[in-house]
C-alpha positions as CSV (number, residue, x, y, z in Angstrom):
1,M,-12.1,19.2,12.1
2,L,-14.9,17.1,10.6
3,K,-15.9,20.0,8.3
4,T,-12.3,20.4,7.2
5,L,-12.0,16.8,6.4
6,T,-15.2,16.6,4.4
7,T,-14.1,19.6,2.5
8,L,-10.9,17.8,1.7
9,G,-13.0,15.0,0.2
10,F,-13.4,12.5,3.1
11,T,-16.8,10.8,3.5
12,G,-18.5,11.5,6.7
13,T,-17.7,8.1,8.1
14,D,-14.0,8.4,7.1
15,A,-13.8,11.7,8.7
16,Q,-15.4,10.4,12.0
17,V,-13.0,7.4,12.1
18,Y,-10.0,9.6,11.5
19,V,-11.1,12.1,14.2
20,F,-11.7,9.2,16.6
21,L,-8.3,7.8,16.0
22,T,-6.6,11.1,16.5
23,T,-8.3,11.7,19.8
24,E,-8.3,8.2,21.2
25,G,-5.0,6.9,19.9
26,P,-4.4,3.5,18.4
27,Q,-7.5,1.2,18.3
28,H,-8.7,-2.2,17.2
29,A,-11.3,-2.1,14.6
30,R,-13.8,-3.8,16.9
31,D,-13.4,-0.9,19.4
32,I,-13.8,1.7,16.6
33,S,-16.9,0.0,15.3
34,E,-18.5,-0.2,18.7
35,A,-17.7,3.4,19.8
36,L,-18.8,5.0,16.4
37,R,-21.7,2.4,15.9
38,I,-20.4,1.7,12.3
39,Y,-20.9,-1.8,10.8
40,K,-17.5,-3.5,10.7
41,R,-17.8,-4.2,7.0
42,K,-18.2,-0.5,6.2
43,L,-15.5,0.4,8.7
44,Y,-12.9,-2.0,7.1
45,R,-13.7,-0.5,3.7
46,G,-13.1,3.0,5.1
47,L,-9.9,2.0,7.0
48,R,-8.6,0.4,3.7
49,K,-9.2,3.7,1.8
50,L,-7.6,5.8,4.5
51,Q,-4.6,3.4,4.5
52,Q,-4.2,3.7,0.8
53,K,-4.2,7.5,1.1
54,G,-1.6,7.3,3.7
55,L,-3.7,8.7,6.4
56,V,-4.0,5.8,8.7
57,N,-1.5,3.1,9.7
58,A,-2.2,-0.5,10.8
59,S,0.1,-2.4,13.1
60,Q,1.5,-5.8,12.0
61,E,0.0,-7.6,15.1
62,H,-3.2,-9.6,15.0
63,P,-5.7,-8.1,15.4
64,A,-4.3,-5.0,13.9
65,Q,-4.5,-1.7,15.7
66,F,-5.2,1.4,13.5
67,S,-3.6,4.8,14.2
68,A,-4.0,8.1,12.5
69,V,-1.3,10.1,10.8
70,S,-1.0,13.6,12.2
71,F,-3.5,16.2,11.0
72,D,-0.6,18.5,9.9
73,K,0.6,15.9,7.4
74,I,-2.8,15.7,5.9
75,L,-3.0,19.4,5.2
76,D,0.3,19.2,3.3
C-alpha cells in the first residue's frame, strides 16, 4: 500500500500516516506521533495536507481524533 500511495504522489511520511490510520483506526495526533516517531510539527503539516485532499477526517472534539478515508475512495 505504501508503494501505491507514493506512486499517487504521497510523501513517505504522509503515506505512513495514512496507512497507520487505516490499520489502527481513529487516533489522536500525539499517539500517531509517538507510534511513527514523527515530530508533531511535521505530522500536523501532513495531516492538514491530507485533510485538504479529503483523505483524512478530523473529529470536532478537542483534542481531535484523525481517521482515514477508505482506500477505495482514494483510488477513485
